[in-house]
N, C-alpha and C positions, 0 to 999 in steps of 0.2 A: 127603383121607382115604386111608388105605392099605387096599387091597382084599385080603382074605384069603379065599380063595385064587383066583388067576387060573386055576389048573388046572381048577377046576370050571367056570369060564366056557368054557374051551376044550373040555371034555368035552360041555357042553351044546350048544356050537356044532357039534360033530361030529355029535351026535345029531339036532339040528334045524338043518340047514344054512341054511334060510331065515331064521334068527334070528341068524346069525353076525355080520353087520354091526351089528345092533342091540345085541348083547352087547358088541361092541368099543366102540361108542359109549357105552354105559352105563359101562363100565370107565373110559374116558377122562374122562367127566364126573365120576364119583365120585372118581377119583384127583385131579382138579384142584380138588375142592370143599373148603371149610372150613366145613361145616355145623355148627351148634350146636343145632339143633332141627328138628322136622318142618316148621315154617314155613319154615326156610331150605331144607330139602330140596325143598319144594314150589315154590320159586322156579325150580328147574330141572325138576322132575317134579311138575307140578301135580296129578296124580292119585295120587300116592303116599299110601298109607294105613298107619296103624299098626293091627296086629291082635294081640290077646292069644291066645297058644297054650296048649296043654295044660300046659306047665310053669309057667304063670302069667307068663311073660316076654312082652315085647312085641317084635314083629318089624315090619319095614317091607316092604310089598308094592309092587312097581313093575310097571306095565304095560310090556311089551316087545313091540315090533313091532305097535304099535296095540293092539288088544284081544286079540291071538292068544295071547300067553304071559304068565306071571306069574313074576317073579323075587322070591324072598323073601330078605331079608338082615337081619342083626342089626346095627343101626347104633349104635356106641358113640361118641356125640358127645364125651364127655369125653376119650377117648383117640384120637379120630379114626381109628377102625378100622371097616371095613365087612366083616362076615363073610357070605360068600355061602353060603346054606343050601339053597335049593331052586330049581329051575327047572321049570315045568310048563305044560302047555297050559291054556287057559281052562277046558276041560271037567274036567281033573284038579283044578284049583283049586276049582271049584264043588262038588266032592264033599265038601270040608271034612275029609277024613280026614287030610290032611297036617298039620293042627294037632296031632293026637294024638302025633305023633312028634317034636315040637320042644319 
């Protein structure tokens, strides 16, 4: 898959230095992937979940660095594009307000 945009991953890594290596790992694994469905995604990220957001669209949520952070991406299996949308702490994720802005 092609990751759009790596710039966001770098920004997240600067803000959360302890997650930098995990974000790099996520980028490498997604770039090497040829996923066609959530089931394929879960062969690499067993705890990836699809979540419906305020716009009615579905995004995929990944656990990053154990259970400490969440990375939200829009995976377009048909075009092999992975759009990086959000990166937040577990506490920020649990507030659920992030869903309203997507």
